[in-house]
N, C-alpha and C positions, 0 to 999 in steps of 0.2 A: 668758534663760539662767539656770540654777541658779547662785546665788552661789558663787564659787570655794571659799571656806572651807567652806561647807556641802556642796558637792559632794565635797570631799576627805574630810570626815568620813563622809559616806555611803559613799564608795568604800571606806574603811577598814572600816566595819561590814559591807559586802557581802562583801568578800574574806576577812575574818578571823572573822566570826561567822555571817552568814547562809549563806554557802557551806558552812561547816563543818558545820552542822546540817541542811542541806537533805535529804540522803539519809535520815537517821533520821526526820525529820518525815514524809517520804513513806512510808518502810517501816512506821512505827508508826501511820500515819494520825493523827498527833497535832498539836495546836496548836503553832505555831512560837514558843514562849514566849521563847526566847533571842533570836530575831530581832526580835520585836516590842519586847522590852525594849531591844535595841540601838537601835531607831528612837526609842524614848522618851528614851533617854539623850541624844540629840542634838536633842530637842524636835520631832521631825518629825510627831507627831500634831497639832501646832498649826501646821503649815507654811502652810496656806492661810488661816489666820485672820489678820486684819489686825493690824498692829503695835500699834495703839491698844487692841486687845482682848487683848494679851498674846501674839499669835502671831508668826510669822516674816514674814508679809506676802508669801509667795511667790505667783506667778501660777499659773494652771491649766497653762500650758505647763511651768512648773517641776515641778509635781506629776506631769505626764505623763512628763517626763524621769526623775524619781526612780523612778516605777513601772517604767519600762523597765529601768533599771539593776538594780533589785532582782530583776525577773523573770528576768534572765539567770542568776541563781544559785538562786532559789527562787520559783517561780510562785505558790505558795500564799501566801507572805508578801506578795508584790507585789499579789495580788488582795485580800487583807485590807486592805493599805494603801490601795488604790484605793477599795474599798467604804467604808472609813471616811471618806475625803475626799468621796465622793459625798454622804454624810449631812451632813457639815460644810457643804458647798456649799448644800444644801437649807435649812439654818438661816440661813446668811449671806445668801442671795439673797432670802429671803422673810419673815423675821421680824425686826421691829425692837423688840419689846416688851422691857422691862427684864429679865424672867425669862429670855428666850432669849439676850439679849445677855450677861447674867450667866453663863449656862451656857457660852457660847463662851469666856469668860475662864477658866472652870473647866476646860474641855477643855485649853486651852493651858497653864494653870498645873499641873494634876495629870496631864496627858497621858492623858486618858480616851479609851477606845476605843469608837467608835460602830458599831453594826450596823444592819441593816435587815430589815424583814419586810413585803413587799407581797403575798406569795403566801398562799393559804389553801386548805385542803382543800374541794373542791366547786366551785371556780371555774374549773377547767380551765387553770390557769396564767395567767389573765387578771388582771393587776394593776390593771386599771381597774374591777374589781368586788370587792365584799366581801360576806360573809354575816353575820359578827359585827358587832354594833352597840354603840355606847357607851351605857352606862346612867348616868343622872345621879342622884346621891344627895346632895342638898344642895350644898355647895361642892366636893365631890369626885365623881369619875367612876370607873366600873369597866368592865372589858372582859374577856371570856372568848373566846379565839379559838384555833382549831386551825390552826396554821401548818404548811404543807407543807414548809417549809425555812427555817432561819435560819442563815446562815453565821456561824461563830464565836460563836453566840448565848450559849453557856455561859460565854464569856470576856469578853463585852462589858460595859462600864459602863452603857450605855444602848442602847436599840433604838428606831428610828423605825418605828412600826407603823401600818399602814392599817386602817381600819374604817369601817363605815357611820356616818353622823352620829348616828343613833339606831337602836334596834332595828326601828322600822317605816319607816325611810327606804328609798329606792330603793337597789338594789345599787350603783349608780354614784354615789350621793351620799356621797362619801367624805371623811374627814378624815385628817390625819396627826398622830400622837401621839408625844410624847417620853416613853417609858416607862423610868424609871431603874431600875437593878438593885435598889436597896433598896425599891422600890415594886412589884416584879414577881416573880411566881413562875413559873419555867419548868419544865415537866415533859417530859422527853424521851420521845417516843412512837415512835421508830424508831432506826435506826442509820445511820451514814455509813461505808460500806465500798465505795469507788468505784474506778473505773479510774484516775482522775487527780485533781488538785487535792485530794489527800487531807488536806492540812494545813488546809484551810479549815473542816473540822469542821462540816458543814452538815446535821445531821439534822432531822427534823420535831419540833416542840414544841407543847405546849399552853401558851398564854400566859394568865396570870391576873394582873390588876393593879388597883390602886386608885391614882388619881393626881389632883392638883388640876386644875381646869378650864383653868388657864393653860398647861398642858402640851400643849394641843391647838393646832395651828397655826391662826392666823386666816385664812391663805390656803387656799383649796380645794385638795385634793390634785391634782385634774386640772390645775390651774395649775402646781403644783410639779412634777408629772410631765412636762408638756410643755416647760416653760421651763428646768428644771434637771436633774431626775433622768434623763431620757432622753439629752440631749446629753452631760452629764458622764459618765454611765455608759458610753456608747458610746465616748467619747474615752479614758477611763481604762482600760476593759477592753481596748480596742484597743492601748493602750500596753503593757499586760501581755503580750498575745499577741505583739506585735512584739518584746518582750524575749526571749521564748522562741525565736522564729524567728531572731532575730539571733544568739543564742548557738549555735543549731544550725548556722547558716551558718558561724560562726566556728570551730566544731569541725571542720566539713568542710574549711575552709581549712587548718587546722593539720594535718589528716590528709594532704591533698594535698601540702603543703609538706614534711612529713616523708618522704613517699614519693619526692618529687622529689629530695631530698638524697641518698637512698640509691641512686637509679637514674638515671644520666645517660647520654645526654640523655633528658629527660622532657618529653613534649609537654604544654602547658597543658590543664587540664581546663575546657572551656568551660561546664560545668555550674555552676562557681563564678560565672562572669560572669552566667549566667542567674539565679541566686539573688540576686546583687547587684542586678540590674535589678528584680526583684520587690520586694526590700526598699526600694529607692529609690522605687518607685511608691507603696508602702504608706505609707512615711514622709511622702511629699509629700501624700498624701491626708489623713493625720493632721494635719499642719501646717496645711493649708488649713482643716480643720474647726476647729482651735484658733483660727486667725486670724478665721474667720467668727464664732465664738461670742464672742470678745473684742469684735469690732466691734458685734455685736448688743447686748451688755450695756452698751455705751457710748452707745447710742441714747437719746434722751429717753424718759421713762417712757411717754408717751402713744403712742409708736410701737413700743416694745420688745415688748409682748405680741403684737401682731398679726404682727410680723416673726418672732418666735420660733416661732409656731405656723403660719407660712405653709407652703404645700405644698412649695416648693423646699427649704426648710430641713429639713422632716421627711424628705424624700427623701434629703437629704445625710447626716443622722445615721444613717439606716437603711442606706444604701449603705456608709458607713464600717464599720459593724459587720459586715455581711455580707462585704464584700471582705476585710477583715483576718482575720476568723475562718476563711474558706475558704482564702485564699492563704497565710496563715501556716502552716496545716497542710500545704499543698503544699510549702512551703520545708523544713519538717522532714522530710517524706518524701524530698525530693530529697537532702537532706544525708545521710540514712540510706543512700540508694543509692550515694552517693559513698564513704562510710566502710565500707560492707559489713557483714559479720557482727559486726565489733567494735562497731558502733553498736547492735546488737540485744542485746548483753550488758547486764545490769543494773548493771554496774560497769566500771571501766576508763577510760582516758584519753579514749576516743572514744565512750563510751556516749551514746545519745540516747533510751533507753527512757523515761525520765521526761518528756523533752520531748514525745515522741509521745503519751504518756498524758494529759499536762496539756493539750496543745493541742486534743485531741478534745472537751474541754468547751466550747470556744469557740462552735461552731455551735449548741449546745444551750441556752446562756444567753440566754433569749428566742429561741426556735427560729427559725432562718433561714427555714424554710418559712413561718412566720407573718409575718415581716417582708417576705418577698418578695410575699406576698399583699397586705399593707398597701400596699407601694409600687405594686403593679399597680393597686390600687383608686384610689390617689391620682393616678396618671398618667391614669386615665380622665377625671378632672375637671380636670386641670391645663391652664391656658391660659398659654402662653409669653408673657412680656412683658419689657420692659427692666427691669432691677433694678440698683440701684447697688452691691449687695454681691456679686452672684453671676454 
């Protein structure tokens, strides 16, 4: 559970700052500066970082809960918060060098914002392949990469970037690089004018940077991807989408209650109960995945890697992402049906227009069609056996 004092501070920030600016962030398709600054003021960009490294020592369950709270008022801010913590988790779970440990302390102390780039022009959205490779020039390295998207890249203090280990390496022989703002030149090569999630400000960029060799992860990217990036992404993204759906259902509940007060007797609207059933199921699946991931991380190191990359576990992460992204959209649609034309307005007490636009990004973030094909392939080779965790 989120610490009570911290939860109260976040609740205050959500109600008084994040909610206040959400509509303008969406309308102007601008970075939610006021909201991110509010999170920095209560040190939440260091929430997942251990206390001994200057952070708040929150659990992943805490981060998921915070993401859901924020998403109920501004999905773009929640997604930025989630993506930042995905990158923090990648560093925490895989790098023990003094330079990376020092940078975690710097993130917590200065409330630095981390972004990610795993996509590249020419790879067809496959984050397991890269075209650009790292060049080695003495003690420093250089990289020139055409990124198809970098969420809030222009506002981040650092970006974790994938690339081939060297220019002549295989496309799948990837490394992960910490590229700091002062060592990186970003050139925007397109625009971000989208249906929803407009505040994430995610246009394409050309990345050009020079960095010390110690900024390259010692752990192979494929290991970081399977053990941390995929599970933490699917858990925190799902938390964001559940926040959107929860607020939509709550809006529908308020609409029905208001209508019932004005017209008595008023028969209960069973669609509210149906939405609640759906939310309960999705929340249960999220909690189950959080518990599973926590248990896996607590395994001895010699067993952890094989368990984190096992077929049942991969099926679980992908199923969470697909189920929440699909069913959360269904909940928003059902809420709109309950509220009627008032939900279709771009403003007003019962508007759900932004909810609708934001939630439609969910199935496209790592396309559900691709994940369905992946799970279908895994099930072809899956052999059911007794497992202590699943």
